[in-house]
FITOR-491674 format. One line per field, with one value per residue (C-alpha): x, y, z; residue in three letters. Coordinates in Angstrom, 1 decimal, decimal comma. Each point is the difference from the previous one (the first is absolute). Example, Ala and Ser with C-alpha at 12.3 -4.5 7.8 and 13.67 -1.06 7.14 Angstrom:
BEGIN
X <- 12,3  1,4
Y <- -4,5  3,4
Z <- 7,8  -0,7
residuo <- ala  ser
end
This chain:
BEGIN
X <- 39,4  -3,2  -0,4  -2,3  -3,3  -1,0  -3,4  -2,1  0,8  -0,8  -3,3  -0,4  0,7  -2,4  -2,7  1,1  -0,4  -3,4  -1,2  1,4  -3,4  -1,0  3,2  -0,2  -3,8  1,1  3,0  -2,4  -2,4  2,9  1,2  -3,6  0,0  2,2  2,2  2,0  1,8  1,4  -3,7  -1,6  -2,5  -1,3  2,4  -2,5  -2,3  3,3  1,5  -3,9  0,2  3,3  -1,6  -2,8  1,9  2,3  -3,3  -1,2  3,4  -0,4  2,7  0,3  -0,2  -0,8  0,2  1,8  -0,7  3,1  -0,3  -0,1  0,4  -1,8  -0,5  2,6  -1,0  1,4  -0,7  2,2  -0,2  1,6  2,0  -0,5  3,4  2,4  0,5  2,0  -2,2  0,3  -1,3  -1,8  0,0  -1,6  -2,2  -3,4  0,4  1,1  1,2  -2,3  -1,4  0,9  0,5  -3,3  0,2  2,6  -1,5  -1,2  -2,3  -1,7  2,6  -2,3  -1,7  1,9  -0,6  1,9  1,5  2,9  0,5  0,3  -2,1  0,2  -0,6  1,6  1,4  0,2  3,5  0,8  -0,9  -3,3  1,3  2,7  -2,5  -2,4  3,3  0,3  -3,9  -0,1  3,1  -1,4  -3,3  1,6  1,9  -3,0  -2,1  2,5  1,7  -1,8  2,6  2,5  3,9  0,6  -2,2  -0,9  -0,8  -1,5  0,5  -1,7  0,2  -1,5  2,4  3,5  -0,4  0,3  2,9  -2,4  -0,2  -2,6  1,2  3,2  -1,8  -2,0  2,4  1,9  -2,9  -0,8  3,6  -1,1  -2,7  2,7  2,8  0,9  3,1  0,3  -1,8  -0,6  -1,6  -1,1  0,2  2,8  0,7  1,7  3,2  -0,2  2,8  -1,2  -3,5  1,0  -1,0  2,4  0,7  0,7  1,9  -0,1  -1,5  1,4  -1,4  -1,5  0,5  -2,2  0,1  -0,9  2,5  -2,0  1,9  -1,9  0,3  -2,4  -3,5  -1,0  1,3  1,8  0,8  3,4  1,2  0,3  2,1  3,1  -2,2  -1,7  1,2  0,2  -1,6  0,7  3,7  0,2  -1,5  2,3  3,2  -1,7  -0,3  3,6  1,2  -1,8  1,9  2,9  0,7  0,9  -3,2  1,5  -2,0  1,7  -2,2  2,0  -0,1  -2,6  1,6  0,1  -1,1  0,3  2,6  0,8  -1,7  1,2  1,4  -3,8  -1,1  2,8  -0,8  -3,8  0,9  2,3  -2,8  -2,2  1,9  1,1  -3,8  -1,3  0,0  1,7  -0,1  -3,9  -0,2  1,8  -2,0  -3,2  1,3  1,2  3,4  3,5  1,8  -1,0  1,0  4,0  0,4  -1,0  -1,0  -0,4  1,1  0,9  -3,6  -2,0  2,3  -1,0  -3,6  -0,5  2,4  1,1  -1,9  -1,2  -1,4  -2,4  -2,1  -3,2  -1,6  1,1  -2,0  -0,2  -1,8  -1,8  0,3  -2,8  0,2  1,9  1,8  -1,0  2,7  -0,1  2,1  -1,7  -1,3  0,9  2,0  -0,5  2,1  -1,4  3,0  -0,3  3,1  0,3  1,6  1,5  0,4  1,1  -0,1  -2,8  -2,5  -1,1  4,0  0,5  -3,1  2,0  3,0  -1,6  -1,2  3,5  1,7  -2,5  0,3  3,8  0,3  -2,1  -3,4  -1,6  -2,9  -0,8  -2,9  0,2  -3,1  0,0  -2,6  -0,4  0,1  3,2  0,4  0,2  0,0  3,5  2,4  0,4  2,0  -0,2  2,3  -0,5  0,4  -3,3  -2,7  -2,5  2,8  0,6  -3,9  -0,6  3,0  -0,9  -3,8  1,2  2,0  -3,0  -2,5  2,1  2,5  3,2  1,6  -1,5  1,9  1,0  0,5  1,9  -1,8  -3,4  -2,1  -5,9  2,0  -2,8  -0,6  3,6  0,9  -2,1  0,0  3,4  -0,3  1,9  -1,9  0,1  -1,6  -0,9  -2,8  -1,2  -0,6  0,8  2,2  -3,1  -2,5  0,0  -0,2  -0,4  -1,1  -3,0  -0,9  1,2  -0,7  1,0  0,6  -2,3  2,9  2,3  -2,8  -0,5  3,7  0,0  -2,2  2,1  2,9  -1,6  -0,9  3,4  1,5  -2,6  1,4  3,6  0,0  -2,0  2,4  3,5  1,8
Y <- 92,7  1,0  3,0  2,6  0,3  3,5  1,4  0,4  -3,9  -0,9  1,6  -2,2  -3,0  0,4  0,7  -3,3  -1,9  1,5  -1,3  -3,4  -1,6  1,5  -0,5  -3,8  -0,4  1,7  -2,7  -2,5  1,4  0,2  -3,7  -1,5  1,5  -2,7  1,4  -2,6  1,3  -3,3  -1,4  3,4  -0,1  3,0  2,5  2,8  -0,5  0,7  2,8  1,4  -0,6  1,7  2,7  -0,3  0,2  2,8  1,8  -0,8  1,5  3,1  -0,8  0,6  -3,4  -0,5  -3,8  0,5  -2,7  -2,1  -1,4  -4,0  0,5  0,8  3,7  1,8  2,4  3,3  3,5  2,9  1,4  3,6  1,4  3,7  0,4  -2,2  -0,1  -3,3  -3,3  -3,2  -3,1  -2,5  -3,5  -2,8  -2,9  -1,4  -3,4  -3,3  -3,3  -3,0  -1,7  -3,3  -2,6  0,5  -2,7  1,3  2,8  0,2  3,4  0,5  1,7  2,8  0,5  2,5  -1,6  1,2  -2,6  0,4  3,7  -0,6  0,5  -3,2  -0,1  0,2  3,3  1,0  0,8  0,0  2,6  1,4  0,7  2,0  1,9  0,8  1,2  2,9  0,7  0,1  2,1  2,6  -0,1  0,6  3,0  1,5  -0,4  0,4  3,0  1,2  -0,4  -2,7  0,8  -0,7  -0,5  -3,4  -1,8  -3,7  -2,2  -3,8  -2,5  -3,4  -2,3  0,2  -3,5  -1,1  2,7  3,0  -1,0  3,0  2,8  0,9  0,9  2,3  1,8  0,3  1,8  1,8  1,0  3,4  -1,7  -2,2  2,6  0,6  0,8  -3,4  -3,1  -2,4  -3,5  -1,6  -3,5  -1,3  -1,6  0,0  -1,5  -3,7  0,6  3,4  1,7  2,9  0,3  -0,6  2,7  -0,8  3,0  -1,9  -2,5  -3,1  -0,5  -3,5  -1,1  -3,1  -2,4  -3,4  -2,0  -2,4  -2,8  -1,9  -3,1  -2,4  0,9  -2,2  -2,3  -2,7  -3,6  -0,2  -2,9  2,8  2,1  -0,1  1,4  3,0  2,9  0,1  3,4  -0,8  -0,7  3,0  2,2  -1,4  0,6  3,5  0,8  -1,1  2,7  3,0  -0,5  -1,6  -1,5  3,1  1,3  2,5  0,8  -0,9  2,0  2,4  3,6  -1,1  2,3  3,3  2,6  -1,5  1,1  -0,9  1,4  3,3  1,0  1,0  -3,4  -2,0  1,6  -0,6  -3,7  -0,1  1,5  -2,7  -2,7  1,2  0,0  -2,9  -3,7  -1,9  -3,3  0,2  0,6  -3,0  -2,3  1,6  -1,2  -3,1  0,5  -0,3  2,4  2,4  -0,7  0,2  0,2  3,7  1,7  3,1  3,0  -2,0  -1,8  3,2  1,8  -2,6  0,0  3,7  0,6  -3,0  -0,8  -3,6  -2,7  -2,0  -3,2  0,2  -2,9  -2,6  -2,8  -2,4  -3,1  -2,6  0,6  -2,0  -3,5  -3,0  0,2  1,6  -0,6  3,0  2,8  3,2  2,2  3,2  1,1  3,2  1,9  3,2  2,3  3,3  2,3  2,6  2,9  2,8  3,6  0,7  -3,0  0,5  -2,5  0,5  0,0  -3,2  -1,6  0,5  -1,3  -3,1  -0,6  0,6  -2,1  -3,5  1,2  0,2  -3,6  -1,9  0,4  2,1  -2,2  0,7  2,1  3,0  1,2  3,2  -0,6  3,8  1,0  1,7  2,8  -1,2  2,6  1,5  -0,3  3,2  1,2  3,2  1,6  -0,2  3,8  0,5  2,0  -3,2  -2,4  2,6  0,5  -4,2  -0,6  2,9  -1,1  -3,6  1,2  2,3  -2,8  -3,2  1,5  -1,2  0,5  -2,4  -2,4  1,7  -2,3  1,6  -2,0  -2,2  -1,8  6,6  0,4  0,1  3,5  0,8  -1,3  3,0  2,7  0,2  1,1  -1,3  -2,8  -2,0  -3,2  -0,8  -1,7  -1,3  -3,7  -2,2  -3,4  -2,1  1,8  -3,0  2,5  -2,0  -3,2  -1,3  1,8  3,3  2,4  3,6  1,0  2,7  1,8  -0,4  1,4  3,3  0,4  -0,4  3,1  2,1  -1,1  1,3  3,4  0,2  -0,8  3,0  2,5  -1,0  0,4  3,3  1,5  -1,0  3,0
Z <- 148,4  -1,0  -2,4  1,7  -1,5  -0,9  2,1  -3,2  -0,8  3,3  -0,4  -3,0  1,7  2,7  -2,6  -1,9  3,5  0,6  -3,3  0,4  -0,4  -3,2  -1,6  1,0  -1,5  -3,3  0,0  0,4  -2,9  -2,4  0,8  -0,3  -3,7  -2,2  -2,5  -1,6  -2,8  -1,4  -0,3  -1,0  3,3  1,6  -1,2  -1,3  3,3  2,1  -1,8  0,6  3,8  0,1  -1,3  2,3  3,0  -0,9  -0,7  3,3  1,5  -1,8  -2,6  -3,8  -1,9  -3,6  -2,2  -3,3  -2,5  -1,2  -3,6  0,5  3,8  3,3  1,2  1,7  3,1  0,1  1,9  0,9  3,3  0,1  2,9  0,7  1,2  -2,0  -3,8  0,1  -1,2  1,3  -1,9  2,2  -1,8  1,1  -1,7  0,6  -1,5  1,9  -0,9  -0,5  3,2  -1,1  1,9  1,6  2,0  2,3  0,9  3,7  -0,8  -3,1  -2,5  -0,6  3,4  1,5  3,7  2,9  2,4  2,2  -0,7  -3,7  -3,2  -2,1  -3,5  -3,2  -0,5  3,6  -0,3  -3,7  -0,8  1,4  3,3  -1,7  -2,3  3,0  2,0  -2,5  -0,2  3,8  0,6  -2,8  1,7  3,8  -1,4  -1,5  3,1  2,6  -1,6  -2,9  -2,3  -1,2  0,1  -3,6  -3,0  -0,4  -3,3  0,8  -2,7  0,7  -2,6  -0,7  -1,6  2,1  0,8  -3,8  -1,1  -0,8  -3,6  -1,0  2,4  -1,8  -3,5  2,3  1,4  -3,3  -1,5  3,2  1,8  1,5  2,0  1,9  0,2  3,8  1,9  1,5  0,4  2,8  0,2  3,0  -1,0  1,9  3,4  3,1  0,8  1,2  2,7  1,3  0,1  -2,3  -3,7  -2,9  -2,3  -3,8  -1,7  -3,6  -2,1  -1,6  -3,4  -0,7  -3,4  -0,2  -3,1  -1,1  -2,0  -2,4  -1,9  -2,8  -1,7  -2,0  -0,4  2,7  2,7  -1,6  1,1  1,4  -2,3  -2,4  2,0  -2,4  -2,9  1,7  1,8  3,7  1,4  3,7  -0,8  -1,9  2,8  2,6  -2,3  -0,4  3,6  0,6  -2,0  2,2  3,1  1,6  3,2  1,7  -1,0  -2,3  -3,0  -3,3  -2,2  -2,1  1,4  2,7  2,4  -1,7  2,0  3,3  2,4  3,6  3,3  0,8  3,4  1,5  -1,5  2,1  2,8  0,1  -1,0  3,1  2,3  -1,1  0,7  3,3  0,9  -1,6  1,0  -2,9  1,8  0,5  -3,6  -1,0  2,3  -1,1  -3,8  1,3  -0,8  1,7  -2,2  -2,9  -3,8  -0,5  3,4  0,3  3,5  1,8  -2,0  -3,2  0,2  0,3  -2,6  -2,5  0,6  -0,6  -2,8  -1,8  -3,4  0,0  -2,3  1,7  -1,4  1,2  -1,9  -2,0  -1,9  -3,0  -0,8  2,3  3,7  1,4  1,8  -1,6  -3,5  -3,5  -2,5  -2,0  -1,6  1,2  -2,9  2,2  2,8  2,2  2,7  1,9  0,8  2,1  -0,2  3,0  -1,7  2,4  -1,0  -2,6  -2,1  -3,0  -0,4  -3,3  -1,2  2,4  -1,9  -3,2  1,4  1,0  -3,6  -1,7  2,7  -0,7  -4,1  0,6  1,8  -2,3  1,3  -2,7  0,5  3,2  0,8  2,5  1,3  2,3  2,7  0,5  -3,6  -1,8  2,8  3,7  2,6  0,2  3,1  2,1  3,1  1,7  2,8  3,6  0,1  -2,1  1,8  -0,4  1,4  3,0  0,3  0,3  2,2  2,4  0,2  0,7  3,0  1,3  -0,2  1,0  2,4  -1,8  -3,3  -3,0  -1,9  -3,3  -3,2  -2,8  -2,7  0,2  -2,0  -2,9  -3,4  -2,4  0,8  0,0  -3,7  -1,2  2,8  2,2  3,5  3,2  1,8  2,8  1,2  3,5  2,0  3,1  -0,9  2,9  -0,7  1,1  -2,0  -2,9  -2,9  -3,4  2,3  1,7  3,2  -0,9  2,6  1,5  3,4  1,0  1,9  -2,8  -2,2  2,4  0,2  -3,7  -0,4  2,5  -2,3  -2,8  1,7  1,3  -3,7  -1,4  2,8  0,0  -4,2  0,2  2,4  -1,7  -0,8
residuo <- met  lys  arg  glu  thr  pro  ala  glu  leu  lys  gln  ile  phe  arg  trp  ile  asp  ala  his  gln  asp  glu  phe  val  lys  asp  leu  gln  arg  leu  val  gln  gln  pro  ser  ile  ser  ala  gln  asn  ile  gly  leu  arg  glu  cys  ala  ser  leu  val  cys  glu  ile  met  his  glu  asp  gly  leu  pro  ala  gln  gln  phe  glu  leu  lys  gly  gly  pro  pro  ile  val  met  gly  glu  leu  gln  ser  lys  arg  asn  lys  lys  lys  leu  met  ala  tyr  ala  his  tyr  asp  val  gln  pro  pro  glu  pro  leu  asp  lys  trp  val  phe  pro  pro  phe  gly  gly  glu  ile  arg  asp  gly  arg  val  trp  gly  arg  gly  ala  thr  asp  asn  lys  ser  gly  leu  leu  ala  phe  val  lys  ala  ala  glu  ala  trp  met  asn  gly  ile  gly  asp  val  pro  val  thr  ile  lys  phe  met  phe  glu  gly  glu  glu  glu  ile  gly  ser  pro  his  leu  gly  pro  phe  val  ala  glu  asn  pro  glu  met  phe  arg  cys  asp  ala  met  his  cys  leu  asp  gly  gly  met  asn  ser  ser  glu  pro  val  pro  glu  ile  asp  leu  gly  leu  lys  ser  val  leu  tyr  val  glu  leu  val  ala  his  gly  ala  asn  ser  asp  ile  his  ser  leu  asn  ala  pro  leu  val  pro  gln  pro  ala  trp  asp  leu  val  arg  ala  leu  asn  thr  leu  met  asp  glu  lys  arg  his  ile  leu  ile  glu  gly  trp  tyr  glu  gly  trp  ser  glu  pro  asp  glu  asp  asp  ile  arg  leu  ile  lys  asp  lys  val  ser  arg  met  asp  ile  glu  lys  leu  lys  lys  glu  trp  gly  leu  thr  glu  phe  ala  leu  gly  arg  asp  gly  phe  glu  ala  met  lys  ala  arg  ala  phe  glu  pro  thr  cys  asn  ile  cys  gly  leu  thr  ala  gly  tyr  gln  gly  pro  gly  asp  lys  thr  ile  val  pro  cys  glu  ala  arg  ala  lys  ile  asp  phe  arg  leu  pro  pro  phe  ile  asp  pro  ser  lys  ala  leu  glu  lys  leu  arg  arg  his  leu  asp  lys  asn  gly  phe  glu  asp  ile  glu  val  ile  ser  val  phe  gly  asp  ser  pro  glu  pro  pro  phe  lys  ile  ser  val  lys  glu  asp  ile  ser  arg  ala  val  ile  glu  ala  ala  glu  met  val  tyr  gly  ile  pro  pro  ile  ile  asn  gly  val  ser  ala  glu  gly  thr  ile  leu  arg  his  val  trp  met  pro  thr  val  leu  thr  gly  phe  ala  gln  pro  asp  cys  asn  leu  his  ala  pro  asn  glu  ser  cys  ser  ile  ser  ala  tyr  met  asp  gly  ile  lys  tyr  ala  ala  ala  ile  met  trp  asn  phe  gly  asn  met  gly
end
């Protein structure tokens, strides 16, 4: 049953509908500005454009310089009726557009075809960023006030792990302090046309293990005389996890706990509403790993610590043969750490584990530095959780899919606040891939979603 929409919010929805053309043109403008953080292309120009659009909409916006990185855009829009503060987090940077030959439309063209805006960032995350902006504009022009004080925070390095944001937050914590934060950087469920809502974050401890041998590749005739880093690395990797995917590093599960009653209820609800067989077919599988299915599969996905080898390389891999002993072997690993496994302690435990098992010479490189984003989890009963869930029901007509834990943690490392990740990315939007697009109807609903979240959070007792 669709949740009743308050009269004031209906008025805002009508205002949003009446300004669709303006909102779509601004999305085109933002998509047409390249902002590739991995290649340091167009970031400063994009931050300036975000400020320009916000100023045109009558909203406060200012750029703040990050040492070594692109500027963040922040602005605080005060509510006359409510002292609560809600942080609206999004990012203006995008993934690289390559491979360019796979694009049907120019990746930074912002073209409209088939009811969609096409281009890199159309979904991830420029439409989400503008949903906050346009929702706030609607409140200010439709009512003359916002239902809650909104603190905008838009960054330009999310796609590469926000390496320069953390130190700035640590030095300026009061700039970021709010009662809650929400991020419009999530997607719609693939089985039902409703948003997925994430009430937590798995931390990603991404490391590279490097085994070293001679100072250069050696003729394999000399294999009995020289170290064999590829074999050393294989043996080291084999000590990390058993065949049941249990991580064997001593103390790895310290801080982790089983999902609680609310988590179990939410997992069961998700399973009852999703097409698991469709997901298997999409991935080309007849069954999930370890024979898991249904509840056990979704529980593991949300709450289980993982140790995944993302990449593995050593020696010659071209055509034909090349008889060498490689001088180096490398493995890239991502450990997903659910709440409340401490990623910094986990990194130390990995080092101790390798040393204890005779692999002192294997180098451990933390790709995100010595302090990865921490995992977090909030209750479904938090004001921001309830505000987002009820907003989804108002806009989309049926209850959303709620995940206990998902895949922004940089800010939370320094300034804690309850945080929810949600969004309106459609399953076929091709985010991070060629031909990324955003449905105009999904974008407009996303703006209403943002407006409803603001109203609900402001009116939560």
